[in-house]
C-alpha positions in Angstrom: 17.7 10.0 -13.6 15.8 7.5 -14.3 13.2 6.3 -12.9 12.1 2.4 -12.4 9.2 1.2 -13.2 8.7 -1.4 -10.1 5.3 -3.5 -11.2 5.0 -5.5 -8.2 7.2 -5.2 -4.7 6.1 -7.3 -1.6 7.1 -5.1 1.9 7.3 -7.7 5.7 9.3 -5.4 7.9 8.7 -4.4 11.3 10.4 -0.8 10.3 7.7 -0.3 7.6 5.8 3.3 8.7 2.6 5.1 7.0 5.3 7.8 6.4 7.1 4.9 4.5 4.1 3.6 2.7 3.8 7.6 1.7 6.3 6.9 -0.1 4.9 4.2 -2.1 2.5 6.6 -3.7 4.8 7.8 -5.9 4.7 4.3 -7.5 2.0 5.0 -10.3 2.9 1.0 -12.3 3.2 0.0 -9.3 0.5 -3.7 -10.2 0.5 -5.5 -6.8 1.2 -4.8 -3.7 2.0 -7.0 -0.3 2.7 -5.8 3.0 3.0 -7.0 6.6 4.1 -4.1 8.7 3.2 -5.5 12.0 1.9 -3.1 13.1 2.9 0.4 12.8 1.6 0.6 9.6 -2.2 2.9 10.5 -5.0 3.7 8.7 -3.4 6.9 7.7 -1.1 4.9 6.1 -3.6 2.7 3.6 -5.2 6.9 2.1 -1.4 7.2 0.7 -2.1 4.8 -1.7 -5.5 5.5 -3.1 -2.6 7.0 -6.0 -1.4 3.6 -7.0 -4.0 4.1 -9.1 -3.0 1.1 -12.1 -2.5 -1.7 -8.3 -5.3 -4.5 -9.3 -3.7 -6.6 -6.2 -3.4 -6.0 -3.0 -2.2 -7.4 0.3 -1.6 -6.5 3.6 -2.1 -8.5 6.5 -0.6 -9.3 10.0 -1.4 -5.5 11.3 -4.0 -5.1 14.3 -3.6 -1.4 13.1 -6.3 -1.6 9.8 -9.7 -2.0 10.0 -12.5 -2.9 7.3 -13.2 0.7 7.5 -9.1 2.1 7.0 -9.8 -0.5 3.8 -12.8 0.8 3.3 -10.5 3.8 1.8 -8.9 2.1 -0.7 -12.5 2.3 -2.4 -10.8 4.2 -4.9 -9.1 1.9 -6.5 -11.4 1.0 -9.7 -8.7 -2.3 -10.8 -8.8 -4.2 -8.0 -9.2 -7.7 -8.1 
């Protein structure tokens, strides 16, 4: 099966969890990601996004479980604008 090269993804869901975010790490071509998980994605889930080395834009909204400290875990993503 050929893997899709998704470059932009908008995930606004109350059902999105840390486990779901872990699967995003496989999307190596992803350049833009919008996450609005309404409290179900935590800093443990964001750690998986470090593997998205081509990511240029990242929005994390409506999520009280993610703090500034958790966002610092993504500092290795040097292509973020």
